[in-house]
C-alpha positions as CSV (number, residue, x, y, z in Angstrom):
1,M,0.0,0.0,0.0
2,S,1.3,3.4,-0.8
3,V,1.6,6.3,1.7
4,T,-1.2,8.2,-0.1
5,I,-3.7,5.4,0.4
6,L,-2.7,5.1,4.0
7,L,-3.1,8.8,4.6
8,L,-6.5,8.7,2.9
9,V,-7.6,5.8,5.1
10,L,-6.4,7.7,8.2
11,L,-8.2,10.9,7.1
12,L,-11.4,8.9,6.5
13,F,-11.1,7.3,10.0
14,V,-10.5,10.6,11.7
15,V,-13.4,12.4,10.0
16,T,-15.7,9.4,10.7
17,M,-14.7,9.5,14.4
18,L,-15.2,13.3,14.7
19,V,-18.6,13.2,13.0
20,G,-19.6,10.2,15.1
21,G,-18.5,12.0,18.3
22,G,-20.4,15.1,17.3
23,I,-23.5,13.1,16.6
24,L,-23.3,11.4,19.9
25,I,-23.0,14.7,21.7
26,L,-26.0,16.1,19.7
27,I,-28.1,13.0,20.5
28,R,-27.3,13.5,24.2
29,L,-28.2,17.2,24.2
30,R,-31.3,16.9,22.0
31,P,-33.0,13.5,22.3
32,A,-35.8,14.6,20.0
33,W,-33.4,14.7,17.1
34,S,-32.3,11.1,17.6
35,A,-34.2,9.6,14.5
36,P,-33.0,12.2,11.9
37,V,-29.5,12.2,13.3
38,T,-29.3,8.4,13.3
39,G,-30.5,8.3,9.7
40,A,-27.8,10.8,8.8
41,L,-25.1,8.7,10.6
42,A,-26.3,5.6,8.7
43,A,-26.1,7.4,5.4
44,M,-22.5,8.6,6.3
45,M,-21.5,5.1,7.2
46,L,-22.9,3.8,3.9
47,M,-20.9,6.4,2.0
48,T,-17.8,5.5,3.9
49,T,-18.3,1.8,3.1
50,V,-18.8,2.5,-0.6
51,V,-15.7,4.6,-0.8
52,T,-13.7,2.0,1.0
53,V,-14.9,-0.8,-1.3
54,L,-14.2,1.4,-4.4
55,V,-10.6,2.1,-3.2
56,T,-10.0,-1.5,-2.4
57,V,-11.3,-2.8,-5.7
58,T,-9.4,-0.2,-7.8
59,R,-6.2,-0.9,-5.9
60,S,-6.2,-4.7,-6.3
């Protein structure tokens, strides 16, 4: 694996953790927003999975 791919994976991981932490804080502060925020988190995770699969397939 090249350094560029490793940096991209690290960046993707850091962004995912930051967004996940922000969503957790938002759910704790405003429980009424749980359903929409959870849907947004699921969509983000789906996009992350798709990007990861695309990178893996194109690199192999």
